[in-house]
C-alpha positions as CSV (number, residue, x, y, z in Angstrom):
1,M,-35.6,17.2,15.6
2,A,-37.1,14.0,14.2
3,N,-40.5,12.8,15.5
4,I,-40.5,9.3,14.0
5,K,-38.9,6.6,16.1
6,S,-36.8,5.2,13.2
7,A,-35.5,8.6,12.4
8,K,-34.5,9.2,16.0
9,K,-32.6,5.9,15.9
10,R,-30.9,6.9,12.7
11,I,-29.6,10.0,14.3
12,L,-28.2,8.1,17.2
13,V,-26.6,5.4,15.0
14,N,-25.1,8.0,12.6
15,R,-23.6,9.9,15.6
16,T,-22.1,6.7,16.9
17,K,-20.6,5.8,13.5
18,A,-19.3,9.3,13.0
19,E,-17.4,9.1,16.3
20,R,-16.0,5.7,15.4
21,N,-14.9,7.0,12.0
22,K,-13.3,10.1,13.5
23,A,-11.3,7.9,16.0
24,I,-10.1,5.7,13.2
25,R,-9.1,8.7,11.0
26,S,-7.3,10.2,13.9
27,G,-5.3,7.0,14.4
28,V,-4.3,7.0,10.7
29,K,-3.2,10.6,10.9
30,T,-1.1,9.8,14.0
31,S,0.6,6.8,12.3
32,I,1.4,9.0,9.2
33,K,2.9,11.6,11.5
34,K,5.1,9.0,13.1
35,V,6.5,8.0,9.7
36,T,7.0,11.6,8.6
37,A,8.8,12.4,11.9
38,A,11.1,9.4,11.4
39,I,11.9,10.5,7.8
40,E,12.6,14.1,9.0
41,A,14.9,12.7,11.7
42,N,16.7,10.7,8.9
43,D,16.2,7.5,10.9
44,K,15.7,4.7,8.2
45,A,15.1,1.9,10.7
46,A,12.4,3.8,12.6
47,A,10.8,4.9,9.4
48,V,10.5,1.4,8.0
49,K,9.0,0.2,11.3
50,A,6.6,3.1,11.4
51,L,5.7,2.5,7.8
52,A,4.7,-1.1,8.5
53,A,2.5,0.1,11.4
54,A,1.0,2.9,9.3
55,S,0.2,0.5,6.4
56,S,-1.6,-1.8,8.8
57,T,-3.6,1.0,10.3
58,I,-4.5,2.5,6.9
59,G,-5.5,-1.0,5.5
60,K,-7.7,-1.6,8.5
61,A,-9.4,1.8,8.0
62,A,-10.0,0.9,4.4
63,S,-11.5,-2.5,5.2
64,K,-13.9,-0.9,7.7
65,G,-15.1,1.6,5.0
66,V,-13.6,4.7,6.6
67,Y,-11.4,5.3,3.6
68,H,-12.0,4.2,0.0
69,K,-9.5,1.5,-1.0
70,N,-7.9,3.7,-3.6
71,T,-7.4,6.5,-1.1
72,A,-5.8,4.0,1.3
73,S,-3.5,2.6,-1.5
74,R,-2.5,6.2,-2.4
75,K,-1.6,7.1,1.2
76,I,0.4,3.9,1.7
77,S,2.2,4.3,-1.7
78,R,3.2,7.9,-0.9
79,L,4.6,6.9,2.5
80,A,6.5,4.0,1.0
81,H,7.9,6.2,-1.7
82,A,9.1,8.7,0.9
83,V,10.7,6.0,3.0
84,N,12.4,4.4,0.0
85,K,13.7,7.7,-1.2
86,M,15.7,8.1,2.1
87,A,18.5,5.7,1.0
């Protein structure tokens, strides 16, 4: 355990940020699962709607620094490719 006051604060701040990042990542995974479920159900309209929501969620996560911008772009691209392949 840290003895220095600033080190104790760092531990608390890091824990808070880790919880925030975990919540954001969880939201991204949920939105990706919704797109995947719509694709498996062969529901194009729902998949397109879920894709828009997922793209927004992933973009916000990237802007907050939870994901690297290239990782976010890759995730969005793969989802879009899967939705476009349905037709």
